[in-house]
PAZAPA-4460 file (N, C-alpha, C; in steps of 0.05 Angstrom, whole numbers, plus 32768, in hexadecimal, padded with zeros to 4 digits):
% residues 220
    n_x    n_y    n_z   ca_x   ca_y   ca_z    c_x    c_y    c_z   seq   type   mol
   8555   89DA   7F70   8569   89D6   7F85   8576   89F1   7F8B     1      X     A
   8574   89FA   7FA4   857F   8A15   7FAA   859D   8A15   7FB0     2      X     A
   85A7   89FE   7FB9   85C4   89FD   7FBF   85C9   89EE   7FD9     3      X     A
   85E3   89EB   7FDF   85EB   89DC   7FF7   85F4   89F0   800D     4      X     A
   85E8   89EE   8024   85F0   8A00   803A   860B   89F8   8045     5      X     A
   860F   89DE   804A   8628   89D4   8055   8628   89B6   8050     6      X     A
   863F   89A9   8055   8641   898C   8050   8658   8980   8061     7      X     A
   8657   8966   8064   866B   8958   8073   8686   895A   8066     8      X     A
   869B   895D   8076   86B6   8960   806B   86C9   8967   8081     9      X     A
   86E1   896F   807A   86F5   8976   808E   86EC   898E   80A0    10      X     A
   86DD   89A0   8094   86D3   89B7   80A3   86BB   89B0   80B4    11      X     A
   86AD   899B   80AD   8695   8993   80BB   8695   8975   80C1    12      X     A
   86A8   896B   80D1   86A9   894E   80D5   8692   8943   80E6    13      X     A
   8684   8954   80F5   866E   894B   8106   8654   8949   80F7    14      X     A
   8653   8955   80DF   863B   8954   80CF   863A   8938   80C2    15      X     A
   8630   8925   80D1   8631   8909   80CA   8617   88FB   80D0    16      X     A
   860A   88F1   80BC   85EF   88E4   80BE   85DC   88F7   80CB    17      X     A
   85D8   890F   80BF   85C5   8923   80CA   85A8   8918   80CA    18      X     A
   8599   8921   80DE   857D   8918   80E0   856A   892F   80DE    19      X     A
   8569   8940   80F2   8555   8955   80F2   8562   8971   80EE    20      X     A
   8552   8983   80E4   855B   899F   80E0   8547   89B2   80ED    21      X     A
   8551   89C6   80FA   853F   89DB   8105   854D   89F6   8100    22      X     A
   853C   8A0A   80FC   8546   8A26   80F7   8541   8A36   8110    23      X     A
   8556   8A42   811B   8553   8A52   8133   8547   8A6D   812E    24      X     A
   8540   8A7B   8144   8534   8A96   8141   8546   8AAA   8133    25      X     A
   8561   8AA6   8134   8573   8AB8   8126   857A   8AAF   810A    26      X     A
   856D   8A99   8101   8572   8A8F   80E6   8588   8A7A   80E4    27      X     A
   8595   8A74   80FB   85A9   8A5F   80FB   859C   8A44   80F6    28      X     A
   85AB   8A32   80E9   85A0   8A17   80E3   85AD   8A03   80F6    29      X     A
   859C   89F3   8102   85A4   89DE   8115   859F   89C3   8109    30      X     A
   85B3   89B1   810C   85B1   8996   8100   85B9   8981   8115    31      X     A
   85A8   896D   811A   85AF   8957   812B   85BD   8942   811A    32      X     A
   85D1   8935   8126   85E1   8921   8118   85E3   8907   8127    33      X     A
   85DA   88F2   811A   85D8   88D8   8128   85F3   88CB   812D    34      X     A
   8606   88CD   811B   8620   88C0   811E   8632   88CE   8132    35      X     A
   8633   88E9   8130   8644   88F8   8142   8636   88FF   815C    36      X     A
   861C   88F9   815F   860D   88FE   8177   860F   891C   8180    37      X     A
   860A   892E   816D   860C   894A   8172   85F5   8959   8165    38      X     A
   85F2   8972   816E   85E2   8985   815F   85F5   899B   8156    39      X     A
   85F5   89A1   813C   8607   89B6   8131   85F7   89CF   812A    40      X     A
   8604   89E5   812A   85F8   89FF   8124   8608   8A0D   810E    41      X     A
   85FA   8A17   80F9   8607   8A24   80E3   85F8   8A3F   80DD    42      X     A
   8607   8A52   80D2   85FA   8A6A   80C8   85E6   8A62   80B2    43      X     A
   85CF   8A70   80B2   85B9   8A68   80A0   85BD   8A73   8084    44      X     A
   85AB   8A6B   8072   85AD   8A72   8056   85AB   8A90   8050    45      X     A
   859F   8AA0   8063   859D   8ABD   805F   85B5   8ACC   806A    46      X     A
   85C7   8ABE   8076   85DF   8ACA   8082   85F2   8AD2   806B    47      X     A
   8603   8AE6   8071   8617   8AEF   805D   862A   8AD8   8055    48      X     A
   8630   8AC7   8069   8641   8AAF   8064   8632   8A96   806E    49      X     A
   8620   8A8C   805E   860F   8A75   8067   8620   8A5B   806A    50      X     A
   8616   8A4B   807D   8623   8A30   8080   863C   8A30   8091    51      X     A
   8642   8A46   809F   865A   8A47   80B0   8654   8A3A   80CB    52      X     A
   8665   8A28   80D4   8660   8A1B   80EF   8661   8A30   8105    53      X     A
   864E   8A2F   8117   864E   8A40   812F   8652   8A2E   8147    54      X     A
   866A   8A2F   8152   8672   8A1B   8166   866E   8A25   8182    55      X     A
   8661   8A14   8193   865F   8A1A   81AF   8671   8A06   81BF    56      X     A
   8672   89ED   81B5   8682   89D9   81C3   869B   89D2   81B2    57      X     A
   86B1   89E1   81B7   86C9   89DD   81A7   86D5   89C1   81AC    58      X     A
   86D0   89B6   81C4   86DB   899B   81C9   86CF   8986   81B6    59      X     A
   86B7   898B   81AD   86AA   8977   819B   86B2   897B   817E    60      X     A
   86B4   8995   8176   86BB   899A   815A   86AB   89B1   814E    61      X     A
   86B1   89B8   8135   86A4   89CF   8128   8686   89CD   8128    62      X     A
   8679   89E3   812F   865C   89E5   812D   864D   89D9   8144    63      X     A
   865A   89CB   8157   864B   89BD   816B   863E   89D0   817F    64      X     A
   8624   89CE   8182   8615   89DE   8196   8609   89CC   81AC    65      X     A
   8605   89B3   81A6   85FC   899F   81BA   860F   8987   81B7    66      X     A
   861E   8981   81CC   8634   896D   81CA   862A   8950   81CF    67      X     A
   863C   893D   81C8   8635   8921   81CE   8639   891A   81EB    68      X     A
   862F   8903   81F3   8630   88FB   820F   864C   88F8   8219    69      X     A
   865F   88F2   8208   867B   88EF   8211   8688   8908   821A    70      X     A
   867C   891F   8213   8687   8939   821A   8677   8946   8231    71      X     A
   865D   8941   8232   864C   894D   8246   863A   8938   8252    72      X     A
   8637   8938   826C   8627   8923   8279   860A   8922   826F    73      X     A
   8600   8938   8265   85E5   8939   825A   85E5   8939   823B    74      X     A
   85FC   8934   8230   85FE   8935   8213   85EF   891F   8205    75      X     A
   85F1   891F   81EA   85E1   890E   81D9   85ED   88F3   81D3    76      X     A
   85DB   88DF   81CF   85E4   88C4   81C6   85D9   88BE   81AB    77      X     A
   85BF   88C1   81A7   85B2   88BC   818D   859E   88D2   8187    78      X     A
   85A7   88EA   8180   8595   8900   817C   8583   88FD   8164    79      X     A
   856B   8907   8167   8557   8905   8151   854B   8921   814D    80      X     A
   8532   8925   8156   8523   893E   8150   852D   8956   815F    81      X     A
   8528   896E   8153   852F   8988   815F   8517   899A   815D    82      X     A
   8515   89AC   8171   8500   89C1   816F   8507   89D8   8182    83      X     A
   8500   89F0   817A   8503   8A07   818C   84E9   8A0B   819C    84      X     A
   84EC   8A0D   81B6   84D4   8A11   81C7   84CD   8A2F   81C9    85      X     A
   84B6   8A35   81D4   84AE   8A51   81D8   84C0   8A60   81EB    86      X     A
   84D0   8A52   81FA   84E4   8A5E   820C   84FE   8A65   81FE    87      X     A
   8500   8A5E   81E4   8518   8A64   81D5   852E   8A4F   81D7    88      X     A
   8529   8A3A   81E7   853C   8A25   81EA   853A   8A11   81D4    89      X     A
   8550   8A02   81CF   8551   89ED   81BB   854B   89D3   81C9    90      X     A
   8536   89C5   81C1   852F   89AB   81CC   8539   8995   81BA    91      X     A
   8547   8982   81C5   8554   896D   81B5   8549   8951   81BF    92      X     A
   853F   8942   81AC   8536   8927   81B1   854D   8914   81AE    93      X     A
   8551   8903   81C2   8565   88EE   81C1   8557   88D3   81C2    94      X     A
   855B   88C2   81AE   854E   88A8   81AD   8555   8897   81C6    95      X     A
   856A   889F   81D4   8572   8891   81EC   8560   889A   8204    96      X     A
   8547   889E   81FE   8532   88A4   8212   8537   88BE   8222    97      X     A
   853F   88D3   8213   8543   88ED   8221   853A   8904   820F    98      X     A
   852F   8918   821C   8529   8932   820F   8536   8948   8220    99      X     A
   8548   8957   8214   8557   896B   8223   8554   8987   8216   100      X     A
   8558   899B   8225   8556   89B7   821C   8571   89C5   821F   101      X     A
   8579   89D5   820B   8593   89E1   8209   8591   89FE   8201   102      X     A
   85A4   8A0E   820A   85A7   8A29   81FF   85B1   8A28   81E3   103      X     A
   85A2   8A32   81CF   85AA   8A2E   81B3   85C2   8A3E   81AA   104      X     A
   85CB   8A51   81BA   85E2   8A61   81B3   85FB   8A59   81C1   105      X     A
   85F9   8A57   81DC   8611   8A50   81EC   8616   8A32   81EE   106      X     A
   8601   8A22   81E8   8604   8A05   81EA   8601   89FB   8207   107      X     A
   85F9   8A0D   8219   85F7   8A05   8235   85DF   89F2   8239   108      X     A
   85E3   89DD   8249   85CD   89CB   8250   85BB   89D9   8263   109      X     A
   85A0   89D7   825E   858D   89E5   8270   857F   89D0   8282   110      X     A
   8573   89BB   8276   8566   89A8   8287   855E   898F   8277   111      X     A
   855A   8979   8285   854D   8962   827A   852F   8965   827C   112      X     A
   8521   8964   8266   8505   8968   8266   84F6   894E   826D   113      X     A
   8500   8938   8262   84F4   891E   8268   8508   8908   8261   114      X     A
   8505   88F1   826E   8518   88DB   8268   8509   88C0   826D   115      X     A
   8519   88AB   826F   850E   8890   8272   84FC   888E   828B   116      X     A
   8503   889B   82A0   84F3   889A   82B9   84D7   88A6   82B5   117      X     A
   84D5   88B8   82A1   84BB   88C5   829C   84AA   88B5   8289   118      X     A
   84B6   88A0   827D   84A7   888F   826A   84B2   888E   824E   119      X     A
   84C5   889F   8248   84D1   889F   822D   84DF   8884   8227   120      X     A
   84DD   887B   820E   84EB   8863   8206   84FC   8868   81ED   121      X     A
   84F0   886F   81D7   84FF   8875   81BE   84F2   888E   81B1   122      X     A
   84F4   88A5   81BE   84E9   88BD   81B2   84F8   88C5   8198   123      X     A
   84E9   88D0   8185   84F5   88D5   816B   84F2   88F3   8163   124      X     A
   84D9   88FD   8161   84D5   8918   8157   84C4   8928   816A   125      X     A
   84C6   8942   8167   84BB   8955   817A   84AE   896D   816B   126      X     A
   8499   8978   8176   848D   8990   816B   847F   899F   8181   127      X     A
   847F   89BA   817F   8470   89CB   8191   8458   89D7   8182   128      X     A
   8441   89D9   8190   842A   89E6   8184   842B   8A04   818B   129      X     A
   8419   8A14   817F   841A   8A31   8184   8417   8A39   81A1   130      X     A
   840A   8A28   81B1   8407   8A2F   81CD   841E   8A27   81DE   131      X     A
   8432   8A1A   81D2   844A   8A11   81E1   8449   89F5   81EB   132      X     A
   8435   89E5   81E4   8434   89C9   81EC   8449   89B9   81DC   133      X     A
   8456   89A7   81E9   846B   8997   81DD   8460   897C   81D7   134      X     A
   8463   8973   81BE   845A   8959   81B5   8473   8948   81AD   135      X     A
   8473   892F   81B5   848B   891E   81B1   8483   8902   81A9   136      X     A
   848B   88FA   8191   8485   88DF   8188   8499   88CB   8193   137      X     A
   848F   88B4   819C   84A0   88A0   81A9   8499   8885   819D   138      X     A
   84AC   887A   818D   84A6   8860   8181   84AB   8848   8193   139      X     A
   84B6   884D   81AA   84BB   8837   81BD   84A3   8830   81CE   140      X     A
   848F   8842   81CE   8478   883C   81E0   8462   882C   81D2   141      X     A
   8458   8833   81BA   845B   884C   81AB   8444   885F   81B1   142      X     A
   844A   8879   81B0   8436   888D   81B6   8440   88A8   81AE   143      X     A
   842F   88BC   81B3   8437   88D8   81B2   8434   88E3   81CF   144      X     A
   844A   88EE   81D9   8449   88FB   81F3   8442   8918   81F0   145      X     A
   8438   8925   8205   8434   8942   8205   843C   894D   8220   146      X     A
   8448   8965   8220   844E   8974   8238   843F   898F   8234   147      X     A
   842B   8993   8245   8418   89AA   8241   8424   89C5   8247   148      X     A
   8437   89C6   8259   8445   89DF   825F   8460   89D8   826C   149      X     A
   8470   89EB   8271   848C   89E7   827A   848F   89D5   8293   150      X     A
   847C   89D8   82A5   847E   89C9   82BF   846C   89B0   82BF   151      X     A
   8460   89AA   82A9   844E   8993   82A8   845D   8979   82A3   152      X     A
   8452   8962   82AC   845E   8948   82A7   8459   893F   828B   153      X     A
   8467   892A   8284   8463   891D   826A   844A   890B   826C   154      X     A
   8437   890F   825A   841E   88FF   825A   8418   88F6   823E   155      X     A
   8407   88E1   823C   83FE   88D7   8222   83EC   88EB   8215   156      X     A
   83F2   88F1   81FC   83E0   8903   81EC   83C9   88F4   81E1   157      X     A
   83CD   88DC   81D7   83B8   88CB   81CB   83AA   88BC   81E1   158      X     A
   838F   88BE   81E3   8380   88B0   81F8   8384   8892   81F7   159      X     A
   8382   8886   820F   8386   8869   8211   8373   8859   8200   160      X     A
   835A   8863   81FC   8346   8854   81ED   8346   885B   81CF   161      X     A
   835A   886A   81C6   835D   8872   81AA   8373   8862   819D   162      X     A
   8371   885C   8183   8386   884D   8175   83A1   885C   8176   163      X     A
   83B6   884D   817B   83D0   8859   817D   83E1   8853   8164   164      X     A
   83F5   8863   815F   8407   885D   8148   8417   8844   814D   165      X     A
   8420   8838   8138   8431   8820   813A   844F   8827   813B   166      X     A
   8457   883B   812B   8473   8842   8129   8474   8860   8124   167      X     A
   846E   8871   8138   846D   888E   8134   8488   889A   812C   168      X     A
   8487   88AC   8119   84A0   88B9   810F   849C   88D7   810E   169      X     A
   8496   88E1   80F6   8494   88FE   80F2   847C   8909   8101   170      X     A
   847F   8921   810B   8469   892F   8119   8469   894C   8111   171      X     A
   8452   8957   810C   844F   8974   8105   8435   897E   810F   172      X     A
   8434   8998   8114   841C   89A6   811E   8412   89B9   8108   173      X     A
   83F8   89B8   8103   83EC   89CB   80F0   83CF   89D0   80F8   174      X     A
   83C8   89E8   80FE   83AD   89EE   8106   83A6   89DF   8120   175      X     A
   838F   89D2   8120   8386   89C3   8137   838D   89A6   8136   176      X     A
   83A1   899F   8126   83A8   8983   8122   83C6   897E   8128   177      X     A
   83CB   8966   8132   83E6   895B   8134   83E8   8945   811F   178      X     A
   83FB   8949   810D   83FF   8935   80F7   8415   8922   8100   179      X     A
   8410   8908   80FE   8423   88F4   8107   8426   88DF   80F1   180      X     A
   843F   88DB   80E8   8445   88C7   80D4   844B   88AC   80E3   181      X     A
   8442   8896   80D6   8447   887B   80E1   8457   886C   80CC   182      X     A
   846F   8865   80D4   8481   8858   80C0   8479   883C   80B9   183      X     A
   846E   882D   80CC   8467   8811   80C5   844D   8810   80B5   184      X     A
   843B   8823   80B8   8422   8823   80AA   8422   8835   8090   185      X     A
   8439   8844   808D   843C   8855   8075   8424   8868   8072   186      X     A
   841E   8876   8088   8407   8888   8088   840C   88A0   809A   187      X     A
   83FB   88B4   8097   83FC   88CC   80A9   83E0   88CF   80B4   188      X     A
   83DE   88D1   80CE   83C5   88D5   80DC   83C4   88F0   80EA   189      X     A
   83AC   88FC   80E9   83A9   8915   80F8   839B   8910   8112   190      X     A
   83A6   891C   8127   839B   891A   8142   8392   8936   814B   191      X     A
   837A   8938   8157   8370   8952   8160   8382   895C   8177   192      X     A
   838B   8975   8174   839C   8980   8189   838D   8982   81A4   193      X     A
   8372   8985   81A2   8362   8989   81BA   8360   8971   81CC   194      X     A
   835E   8959   81C0   835A   8941   81D1   836A   8928   81C8   195      X     A
   837B   892B   81B3   838C   8915   81AB   837E   88FF   819C   196      X     A
   8366   8903   8194   8358   88ED   8186   835E   88EE   8168   197      X     A
   8363   88D6   815C   836B   88D5   8140   8353   88D8   812D   198      X     A
   8359   88E5   8117   8345   88E6   8101   8344   88CB   80F3   199      X     A
   832C   88C3   80EC   8328   88A9   80DE   8317   88AF   80C5   200      X     A
   8322   88A7   80AD   833B   8899   80A8   8354   88AB   80AB   201      X     A
   836C   889F   80A9   8384   88AF   80AA   8385   88C4   8095   202      X     A
   8394   88D9   809A   8396   88F0   8087   83A1   88E7   806C   203      X     A
   83B5   88D6   806C   83BF   88CB   8053   83CA   88AF   8058   204      X     A
   83C7   889D   8044   83CF   8881   8047   83DE   8878   802F   205      X     A
   83E9   885F   8031   83F7   8852   801A   840E   8863   800F   206      X     A
   841D   886F   8022   8434   887E   8019   8449   886A   800E   207      X     A
   845A   8872   7FFB   846C   885F   7FEE   8482   8854   8000   208      X     A
   848A   8863   8014   84A0   885A   8025   849D   8866   8041   209      X     A
   84A9   885A   8054   84A7   8861   8070   84AB   887F   8075   210      X     A
   8495   888E   807B   8497   88AB   807E   84A6   88B2   8098   211      X     A
   84B9   88C4   8097   84C9   88CB   80AE   84C9   88E9   80B4   212      X     A
   84C2   88F9   80A1   84C2   8916   80A5   84A9   8923   8099   213      X     A
   849F   8937   80A6   848A   8948   809C   8493   8965   809C   214      X     A
   8490   8973   8086   8499   898E   8084   8482   89A0   807B   215      X     A
   847C   89B4   808B   8466   89C7   8084   846F   89D9   806D   216      X     A
   845F   89DB   8058   8465   89EC   8042   845A   8A08   8049   217      X     A
   8469   8A1C   803F   8460   8A38   8043   844F   8A41   802B   218      X     A
   844B   8A2F   8018   843B   8A36   8001   841D   8A33   8008   219      X     A
   840B   8A40   7FFA   83EE   8A3D   8000   83E5   8A21   7FFC   220      X     A
***
């Protein structure tokens, strides 16, 4: 155990029921919070003073870089996954059928990437591949969506004639594969990045409990 970066308390009241963590290009740590409906930003572990809140939205509270819906019309309701895009923006998944992009330093809203009108129902996690394609798991459909480039529409990544996940959760990219965890089946399946077809049999099965996160190791 390396230590605690920060924790809930008087100095961090918005750090409440955290869900996803992302590290920014400058080493700052970003955390989505389900109860406070915020994304918080802190100095990273390599900073001289790690764990210090970096506030953009003072109206919301310490460390807030993406505010709740009550403060901003495009703010968050039920935030889940986070990811930095190739454009340097912070992409935030909201289970309330929205995916939005924000300036990760100033906290300025940039745009709505997709919402209910585009087909989203209960999006959970997000990942970008090395070419900049955006992958988004949605347990309300259920499916994995893909956006091939910044101006492209939201489309189904998994072909209609291929088996679909039952309860998609964690999503990660490695090599030529998209790894997708299924909470109801307790398994992880690999899908080919090229055509969205699943590998058979699944990559791993019979996991002990509903898998919700996948973390790439830097070890060999």
